[in-house]
N, C-alpha and C positions, 0 to 999 in steps of 0.2 A: 504494500500500500504506500503510495507516494504521499508525502505531506502536502497539505493544502498550501498553495503558494501565498494565500492571503494571511496566514498565521505565522507570525515571526517566531524565531527560536526562543526569545524571551517569554512570549505568551505561552508557548508550549510548556515552559517550566512551571507556570503558575497553576495552582489548584483552582478548580471551578468555584465560582461564587456560591456562598451558602444560601440555601432557600429554606424558608420556614415551612415545616411540614405539619400536617394536622396530626396532633397527638391527642388521643382521647384521655379524659380525666380518669385516673386509676380508680378501679372499683372500691378498693379499701378507703380511699379518700371520700368517695360519694357516700359510703356506708357510715363513716365517722360523722360527716356533716348531718346526715339524716338522723343519727342517734342523738347528736347534740340538740338538734331542732326539736325532736320528740321529748327529750328531757326538759328543755325550756318550757314547752307547752304544759307538760305535766307539773312542773314546779310552780308555774304561775297559776294554774288552775287550782292547786292545793294551798296556795298562800292565803293567809288571813289578812285581807286588805283592810279590815276594820281596826287593826292594831296600829296605834300611832307609832311613827318612826322612833320617837324618843324612848320607846320601851326596848329598843334594840340592845341595850346593855344588860338585859336579862332580868330587870325588875318586873314584878307583877303589878297589875293595875292597882291593887290595894296599897302598894308601897307609895305610889304617887298620889293617890286620891285621899289617903287618910281615912279609910273606911272605919266606921265605928264597930265596936264589938270586941268581945274578949279575944285577946291574942292578935288583934288586927294590927297591921303595920301602920306606923304613923306616916304622915305626908313628909316627903323629903324636901325640906326647904332649900337645901343647896342645889338639888337637881332642878327644882322649879325656878330658882334664881338663874341658873345657867341657861335654861331653855327660854325664859320669858323676859329676863331683865338685863342680863349681861351685855347684850348687843348695844344697848344705850348707855347704861351706867358703868359698863366695862367690868371685867372679871375682878379687877382690883378695887372696885367701888369708887373710882375717881371721876367717872362721868366724862363728858366732853365740854370743854370751856364754852360758855355762852349758849349752849343748847341743852345738854342733859346734865343736871346738877349731880355733884358727888353725893354718895351715900355715906362715905367715910367722914365721920365728924359732923354730919348734918344735924342741925337742931330739929329738923322735921322727923328724922329717923329716931333720934334719942329722946324726943319729947313724948307727948301723950300718945299712948298706944291707940287710943280711939281716933286721933287725928291721922296717924299713919295708916290705920285701917281704912279710914274714909278715903284717903288718897288712892290706895290700891284698889278699893272697890269701885270708885267712880272716875278715877283719872283726874288729870289737871291740865289746863292749857293756859297760855299767857305768861305774864311776868311773875317769876318766883325768885325770892331772895334766899340764898343759902350761903352761910358763912361770909356775909357781906358782899357777895357777888350776885349779879343779876343773871337769870337764865330765862330764855324765852323759847321754850320748846313745847312739846305736847306729850303727855303720857296717856296711853289708852286706859280705859276702864277694864278691870279684870273681874268685876263682880259677877258677870254672867258666865264667866269661864271657869272661875275657881270656887271651890267650896269654902266654907268658913274655916275648916281645918287646914286647907291649903294656904289660904291667905295668912292665917296665924303662923304656919310653918315658915313661909318665906319671910315674913316680917321678923319672926324670932331669929332666923338665920342672919338677916341683914343687921339687926340690932346687936348682934354679938360678933360681927366681923370688922376687920380693918381699924381696930382701935375702939370701936363702939362697944359699950358695955351696959346697954339698957336692958330692962327686964323683959322676959319672954312675953309674947302676946298669946292670949288664950282664944280658942275658938268661940267661947261664950262672948268675949269682948267684941269679936268681929261680928257675931250674930246680932248683938245689941246695936252696933253701928249700922249694920245693914238695915235693921228695922227702923232706926231713927231717921235714916235718909232714903227710905224706900220710895218716896215720891220724886226723888231727883232723877232726871233723865239725861242730864248733860254733865260734862266734867266740871270740876271746880275751876273758877276763873282766877288763877294766881293767888297771891297772898291775901288779897282783899276778900276773897270768897271762902277761904279755908277757916275751919275752926282753929282757935289758938293752939300752938304746939307746946306751950308750957303751962 
């Protein structure tokens, strides 16, 4: 066979250009993907979607709700603070200047337990003076979200942290405050609307 005169000696030394070939997906890989897909469907269909994500650390509902009864777990004030309050007041209780007041050393925290309870139950908006500084933020009302035991637990926690040393708050006190302000439908409007803290 005579070489093609159109192909040079240099071209004859080269390998042919690679071409992509059709390679079927291996069956073991197809089976693995199908098994993972089936597992995901089974897992999601069996999951309890009614459980709040905050319970993921293994605690039971009674531990966070403060259910009454003999041997029932008390509400976890630290967990409630971490999930509801720390985003604004910060984990160290220092708040954010000008917006969210500090809880550490606050006269509102260490003052009357009934006033602190009223703030947590109904929230507050507008100008609030704490430790001589003015804060103009908004705190949501937690009265519809938390039970008396939970409000007492989170307040007791806050009143004993970051140098605070105020007495514990009882669920009975919170219940009395809830009853006393049951007609209120709006947050307190800053210092002027709040009951005295001392």
